[in-house]
N, C-alpha and C positions, 0 to 999 in steps of 0.2 A: 761553320759546322759546330755542333755541340752534341754532347753525349749525356743522356739522362738515364738514371737507374730507377725503375719502378718494379718492385716486387720480383726481382730476378730477371726482368726483361730489359735489355738495353735498347734504347731508341736513339737513332742517329738522324739528325736533320740536315739536309743539304738544300739550301735556298728554299725553305718552305716545304720541301718534300721530306717525308719521314719513312724510315725503314726499321722494322722491329726484328730483333734477333732473340730467339728463345734460348734458354740455358742449354738445351740439348743441341741446338745448332752451334752455339758457342763452344761447347765441349767437343763436338765433331771437328770444328776448325782447329782447336788446340791440339786434339788428338792427331789430326793429319800433320800438323807442324811437328809434333813430337816424333811421329813415325819417320818423317823426312829427316829430321835432325839425327835420330838414332841411326838410320841407314847411312847418312853422310859420314858420321863419325866412325861407324864401323868400317866403311869402305876406306877411309883415310888411314885408319889404324892398320888395316890389313895390307894396304899398299906400302906403307912405311915398313912394316915387318917383312914384307916380301921384296925388300930391296928396291922399292919404288914402283913396282908393277905386280899386279895380281890378275888372274883369270878365274872366273867362277860362273856357275849356273845358279839361278835364283833358288831352285829347289834344295841346293846343298847348303845355303846360308840362312834359309827361312827360320829355322829354330834358333839360330844365333841372334837374330834381330827381332824375334817374336813377331814376324809378319808372314803372310802367305806368299808363295811364289808369284801369284798374280799381283798382289800389292807391291812387291819388290819391282816387278816389271814396269808397272805404271810409274812408280817413283823414280826408277832409273831414267826413264825418258824425261821426266821433269827435272831431275838433277843434272842431266847432260847439259841443259841450257842455263842452269842457274849457279853452279858451283865454280869456284876459281882455283881452289887448292888441289883439286884432282881433275884428271881428264877421263871421261867415261866414253867408251866406244862399244857399240855392238860388234862383237868380233866374228862370231860365226853362228850358224844354226844347225844343230844335229840333235833332233828330238827335244831340244829346248835351246833358248838363246844363251850363248856364252858371252859374257861381258868382260871387257878388258878395262881395268882401272889403273891409272898411272898417276903418281904425284907430279905436280907441276913445278915443285921447288927443286 
């Protein structure tokens, strides 16, 4: 595998096959990673400040993390399977999902 840079477009080759990524796609990937990181760090901080456990609805933290409630919901499902420093659980549903976040340390 090798990576080449041509006028802002990255081309990655795998065994003779190539795939191009435009700068806008690359920015979207980085932005998605930043959103995930921002939410994960926020959740960890809130859980630590909440004595290891916190409950919340996405709509109430959306402004704090600069994400929409829908984005938060999608990222929460993704983070549930990928983070180790916090435990994320869908706690209940009453007009919106309530999430429970607990530190694992």
